[in-house]
KEKOLZA-30788 format. One line per 4 residues: number of its first residue (from 1); their letters; for each residue x, y, z of C-alpha. Coordinates in steps of 0.05 Angstrom, whole numbers, plus 5000, padded with zeros to 4 digits. Last residue first. Layout:
KEKOLZA-30788
NUM	A	X:Y:Z ~ ... .
***
This chain:
KEKOLZA-30788
75	IILE	7611:4375:7243 ~ 7587:4326:7191 ~ 7575:4330:7123 ~ 7540:4293:7069 .
71	GLKI	7481:4274:7115 ~ 7434:4307:7076 ~ 7408:4362:7132 ~ 7489:4374:7143 .
67	LEVV	7500:4385:7065 ~ 7441:4433:7066 ~ 7472:4479:7128 ~ 7538:4475:7095 .
63	AQSR	7509:4503:7028 ~ 7473:4558:7064 ~ 7535:4581:7097 ~ 7576:4582:7030 .
59	GKVN	7516:4620:6998 ~ 7467:4622:6941 ~ 7431:4549:6946 ~ 7419:4502:6893 .
55	LKQM	7446:4443:6923 ~ 7489:4422:6857 ~ 7496:4497:6844 ~ 7529:4508:6915 .
51	VNSI	7574:4454:6911 ~ 7603:4474:6845 ~ 7613:4543:6873 ~ 7649:4517:6939 .
47	HNRV	7694:4472:6891 ~ 7708:4534:6836 ~ 7729:4573:6902 ~ 7772:4523:6926 .
43	TKES	7806:4526:6850 ~ 7814:4599:6853 ~ 7847:4590:6917 ~ 7900:4551:6884 .
39	IFLQ	7915:4483:6901 ~ 7959:4451:6949 ~ 7901:4425:6998 ~ 7937:4457:7063 .
35	GAID	7947:4517:7016 ~ 7884:4519:6984 ~ 7844:4510:7046 ~ 7882:4567:7084 .
31	RTTK	7881:4614:7027 ~ 7800:4601:7026 ~ 7793:4611:7099 ~ 7792:4559:7148 .
27	DQVL	7731:4559:7202 ~ 7732:4483:7213 ~ 7667:4487:7172 ~ 7708:4503:7108 .
23	LEFV	7758:4446:7115 ~ 7700:4399:7111 ~ 7674:4430:7061 ~ 7740:4436:7023 .
19	ERER	7760:4357:7032 ~ 7681:4341:7009 ~ 7691:4384:6948 ~ 7761:4341:6934 .
15	HTLL	7728:4280:6944 ~ 7661:4295:6902 ~ 7598:4312:6930 ~ 7535:4284:6924 .
11	FKSK	7556:4214:6940 ~ 7506:4157:6924 ~ 7504:4168:6846 ~ 7569:4138:6842 .
7	HNDI	7556:4066:6872 ~ 7488:4070:6823 ~ 7531:4084:6768 ~ 7581:4024:6789 .
3	GKM	7536:3978:6795 ~ 7506:3987:6728 ~ 7570:3974:6693 .
***
């Protein structure tokens, strides 16, 4: 059980959050991302907002910069 918890804590982003941000850095709009991932635009915005809260940043751009610094996102 402890090994599973350690494995989960290695990753800051969920799989879906990572997918959203990988598309975001490709200059995709919220609508584009929603269509490509078959989710609503509101869900895309929720994923972005959740990541911004995790990182304690105020904007998408800041979130991207922090994710790159942390090695969570590669552009």
